[in-house]
N, C-alpha and C positions, 0 to 999 in steps of 0.2 A: 165658181172663182172668174175672174176678170179677165183681159185682154190686155196686152201694152201694145203699143205699134212698134217702139223702140227695141223689142225683144223678138228676134225672130232667129228660127230653127229653119234653114233652109229657106221654104217658100213660103210656110206655115206661124203665124202668130204660135207663139208657145201661153200657155197659161198660165201666169201670175199667182204665185200660193200667197194667200193671203196669211199672216202666222198672229198670233197672241202669244205676248211675252208674259207668264204668268211669275211675275219675282221682278225685284230693280236694284237687288243689291250686287256681289260680284261675280258670283258666275252670270249674271245675265247682263253687265257690261259686257262679259268676252264673246258670249254668245251674239251682241250685237257687232261687236268688233267683228267677229267672223261672216255674221250675212250680209255686212256691208259689200266684200269681195262676193256674194253670191248672186247670181243671174236671175231673174225672174224670180221674184219674192220682193214682200213689201210686209213690213211690221206694221200693221191698222189697230192695235191697241196693248197696251199694256195693263195690267193688275198689281198692287199691292195692296199691301195690310193699313199701308200707312199712307195718307194723303200727300202727306207735302214731297215722301220717296216718289210718288208714283210721278207727281206734276214734276218733280225732278229730272225724273229717269225720261219723260217725256219729252220735256225740251230738251234737254240735251242731245238726243237721238231723232227729234223729228216726227216724235208719233202723234199721230193727231188727236188721238181718245188715249186717255187713260182713267181707271175707276178704282175703289175699294172695295165694289161687288162683283161677287164672281159668277151669281147665277145671269144674269144680262147677258155675259157674254159668250156662256153656255147655249141661252136661248138664239144668237145668230147664224145664221145660213150663212153668210159669205167669210166663212174663218175658217180656213182650210187644214191648217195645223196648230194645235196648242204645243207649246212648251214651258213645262214645267222645271223655272228655277226659283226655286220657295225652299226654304229650311227642312230638314229631313221630314218632322215631325206633321207638316202639312203635303208630304208625298202621298199617302194612302188615299185623304179626303178627297182631297183635290183629284186626284186619280182616277177615284172610285165614281165620282161626280161626273168626269168626261167618258168614263165607259160607258157610264148610263145614257147620258146625253149621246151615242155611237159617235163621238168625237175622237179627229186623229190627232195622239198625243208622243211628244216624246217627253222625257225625263232625267234630268241629270244622275250624277252620280249621289253616293249610292243610292240604289232604286229606293230602298226601303231601309226602315231601320232594323229589320231581321229579317229572316227568311218567313215567319208568318205574315210578315205584313206583305211584304213581295208578294208571293203566292196570292195574297186576293188580288192583288192589284194586276198580276198577269191571268188571270183566273176570268177578271173581269173586263180585263182585255180582248179577251181571246174572245168570247162571249159576246160581244160588240161588234165584233167583224170589223172592227175598223182599226187602222194604223198605229203602232206602237213600238218608238226607238229607244234605247238607251243609250243617254249619251256618255259615253266612256269615252274622254280625250285620247287619252294614252294610245288608243289602238288604229287610231287616226291621224295621229302625231306623223308626218313625212318620213322623220329619223326611223321610226319602229317599224312603217307600211316597208319602206326599202330592205329593213330588214329581214321581214316575213316573205319579200319576193325573194329575197337572196337563198333565205331556209328552202321556201318552195322550191328553186331551181337544182336544188341539189347541192349548193355551196359548201356548206360545212356536214356533210353527212346526216348522220340522225343525230337530234336534240335531246341531251344526254342530261344538258344542266345547268337553269335558267339563276339568274340572280339582277333582282330589281331592287333600285334605293329612291326612296320619296322622301324627301324631309325637307323640313325649315324650322323657324323659328318658334311658329306657335299659329293657329289662328286669327283672321284677323278682324271676324265679327263675335262680339259676347256669345251669342248661342251657341257656338261651338264648342265650349266647353262645359256644357250641361250635357250629360252623358243624358238623362232622360227623354231632352227634346232628341239627341242626335242619334244614340243607340250604341256609342262607345268615343271610347280617344282615338288617340292615333290610327291604331289599327282599323278603327270603324272609318274616320274621314281620310286614311290614304293608302289600306292594304288594297281597296276595290280597283284602285290603278295597276298596282304590281301583277295584283293576281289575274285579273284579265289580260295583263301582256302575256303572263304564263299560257295561258289557255290561246292566246290567239297563236305564239311560236311553236305550242306544240300541237296545235288542230284541239280542236273542240269535239273531235270522234274520241281523244285520247283525254276522261277529265278525272278531275282532281279528286283520288279516294279516300284519301288521309291525310291530316295535318297535325303540327303540333304550332305552340305559339309560346312566348314567353312576353311579360310586360309588366313595365311598372312607371311610377309616378318619382320620377326622378328631380325633378325641377320645379314646377307649375303644380306644388299640394296646394297650396293658397287658391287658385284658380278652379280646380278641378277633382273632382274622384275619381276621374281615367285616367288610360296608362298617357305618358306621354312620351313613352316611346314603347318601341315591340320589336320583334322577329318575328316572321308568321314563315314556317316549313312545310311543303305543298309535297306529295307523293301522287306522281304519274302514274293512271291504271297500266301504262306501257313501260312503266319502271323508271322513270325520267323523275327529275327530284327540281324544284325548286325553295329558292326562299329570299324573303322580302324583307327588306329593313326600312324600318316606320320609324320618324323620329319629329316631335313639333319641341325640340333643341338646338337645332342646326342653324347657329347662326349663316349669317352672309348670302339670304338668299334661298329660293328654291333650288336644292339639288336633284336632279330627275335623271337617272342611268339607269341601262340595261346591257348586261351579259348574256349570250345565248351563246351557249358551249357545245360543241357536236363533236360527231365521231369522227370529224376530217379538219374541221376549222371553228376558227369563234367571228361572232361578232360583239361590238362593242358603241351602243347609243348614250349620245352625252348632249343634251341638247342646252343646258344651264351655267356650265362650270365649263367646255367648252369655246365657249359664243365668240364670235368672228370680231369682237370689239372689245378691246382693252384700255383701259382711260384712265388718268391720275387726275384727279380736281383738286385744289383747296379750299373751294367754296362749292355747295351743293349744285349738282349738275341737271337736278329733276328727277323723272321718275326713270328706276335703271334696269328693273324684275321686278317680276313676284317677289314679293316678300323680301325684299332688304330692306337691311335691318340700317345701312348708311346710304347718302346718296354722293359722299366725297370720299376723297382719298382716291383708293386702286379700288374700281369698280368694273364689273363683266358687264355691257348693255345686251340683251338680246332684241335684236331688231323683230317686228313683227311679231312678236310674240302667239297672237292670237293664228297663226299659221306655225310655227314650230310647234305647239303644243298639240293641234291637231283639232281646236274649236271651227277651223273654217271650213276642212274637210267633212268634217262631220254635219255641219249645217248645211253644205252642198250635198250630201250625200241624202240625209232626212229630205229637204226640199224636193231632189230630184225623183226619188220613190214616194214622195206624194202624188207628186206631177203624174207621173208614169203609173202606177198603181200597185208597185211589189214592195216587197216587206224588205226593212231594214235587216242588215247584216249583225248588227247590234240592236238589239232586242230585249223584249220584256221575258224573254228565258234566257236570256247572259245576263239580265240583274239579279234576277232571281239566284241562277247561279252562282254568281258572288254573292250576294245575301247569305246562302247554306254555307258557304266554305266559312265565311268569317263569321257564324254561329259556331261552328266545330272549331275556329280557331281560340273563340272566348271560352267556350268549354273547356278547350285543352290549356288557357292560361289558368283555370282553376284548379285543372286535374292535374296538371305538369305531367301528361303522356299522353299519345298518341290519340285521335281522337279520328274515325269514321265520318265522312262525311253523308249527310242523309239528305236524299234529295227527292221530293215527294213527287206522287204522278201530279199534273198538273190537265 
């Protein structure tokens, strides 16, 4: 680790965390937006499978080095944290390589394409003894964190029902539509947010024990064999219930909402449809919001998306954890649990009945 004279906590210089960004696509862009507002870190290299994308990404963000070769990055001893922002099929091999090299790592959602792969990643990370963080933005979003604080303060009594919705008009990148590469359709892509929100609101000591799921390809049959709409219902060990609404056919931009109902009150979060900026423009107004289908007429722009969605908070958390040598509050244990729940969901979708979630000991 290096030191930076301009970043001082108290009287002592604070170690700068050097980061390698593995990926140069959509989520990597959001990670860099989040990191731009995190003190005491610098992205020193980025890796991409495409030479052009690597170069363009590095130039856009002022990253001093870019490469299409992963091995040399793993051999460096000046990189403190590797962030996996790659397509789903790359998570397992890249994570295993990082663990073998004893490197600190963070992986985007979903942790893997299925529970089997996630278990391998978790097992290898634990064996390495290095840091591992699961980059699930939803539980770092300020609105969601505030909701959790209200729950923990007893504001709504006992949580008994959680409803979450994550929807938009479809993935931005072609590889998302290939379920062999991703692990599934809309449920795999979006339910990981909703599932982890439910686990967060109820508390992880109250696990999901049984699930029921429905899914269908209603619009995008020419683009994917996966479901483009799904419902996932969760039974908690303590008797609570949650349901998740997922869609790749919802027009108008990202729809991201939560309802938490308790024995003595309710909480509602909505960071995308209840934005503080409403505009009517007769011409293009530029970027509006993630997955917006049009940029003129009536629009609802969302300022500071990286903050609202939780990218800044999660990156700040991971950087500070690495600096201070403490575990992340979202790690590969959580990523594995989500994958196990999704596996049960897909089993239920095929069988048309409730399915017990199988968590294997790691």
